[in-house]
Every structure is written in C-alpha cells, then in structure tokens.
KENU-551379 format. One record per residue (C-alpha): x, y, z; residue in one letter. Coordinates in steps of 0.5 Angstrom, whole numbers, padded with zeros to 4 digits, always signed. Layout:
BEGIN
XYZa...
***
This chain:
BEGIN
-0009+0016+0012m-0009+0022+0017k-0002+0026+0018g+0001+0023+0012i+0003+0029+0007r+0004+0028-0001l+0011+0031-0003d+0010+0035-0010p+0017+0032-0011e+0016+0026-0016p+0019+0019-0013g+0018+0021-0006v+0012+0019-0002v+0006+0018-0007s-0001+0015-0008e-0001+0008-0012c-0005+0002-0013y-0002-0004-0010a-0003-0012-0008v-0002-0012+0000v+0000-0018+0004y-0005-0017+0010a-0006-0023+0015p-0011-0019+0018r-0014-0013+0015r-0015-0009+0021q-0008-0006+0020r-0007+0001+0017g+0001+0001+0015r+0005-0005+0012f+0012-0006+0011p+0015-0005+0004d+0016-0012+0003n+0009-0014+0004c+0007-0009-0002v+0007-0010-0009e+0006-0004-0013r+0002-0004-0020v+0000+0000-0025d-0008+0001-0024s-0013-0001-0020a-0015-0006-0025e-0009-0009-0024d-0009-0010-0017a-0016-0013-0017i-0014-0018-0022e-0007-0020-0019q-0010-0020-0012s-0011-0027-0008d-0016-0027-0002p-0014-0034-0001a-0007-0032+0000g-0009-0026+0004k-0006-0021-0002r-0011-0016-0003y-0012-0010-0008p-0011-0003-0005a-0009+0004-0006r-0003+0006-0001v+0001+0012+0000i+0008+0011+0001g+0014+0009+0002p+0015+0013+0008s+0021+0012+0013r+0018+0010+0020s+0022+0012+0026s+0025+0005+0027e+0028+0006+0020g+0023+0001+0016v+0020+0003+0010m+0012+0003+0010l+0006+0004+0006y+0000+0007+0009y-0007+0004+0007l-0011+0009+0003d-0017+0004+0002r-0018-0003+0000w-0021-0004-0007l-0025-0010-0006d
***
C-alpha cells in the first residue's frame, strides 16, 4: 500500500498474514475486527472461506486512522 511506512520498532505497524472478511474485495483497507492474524501464508489459505467471504491476504497494520479506527491495509490477496 502506497504511503504506509513500516516502523522498525517491533509491535507497531508491520506486515503479517491474515484471513480478511471482505464482502467486496475492491477495498484496500479493513477495520481490525475484519482481520484475523495468522502465523503463515499457508495458515491463511487453509483457514480461508470464500463462501463466507473470508479471504487469505498479506496485510500491513494495524494503523490508527484519522477517525481513531484501527485499520489494516491490503498488501496482496493470497489466492
């Protein structure tokens, strides 16, 4: 995602694998309650459920928006 910088400090904004609930896959950012972090790309793919609109992805975050919401930004879909 352009404009998002990774922080070298551990535990701040970082890249991770996740299963993302996305009713429409056109979005590039997701609130933290739609993102379930997992340990690996394989775990994300295994736990995904396209019928339930839960897709494997690599995301960047969490980052606080100007509205105070914690967001994850899509880096790429894994499927």
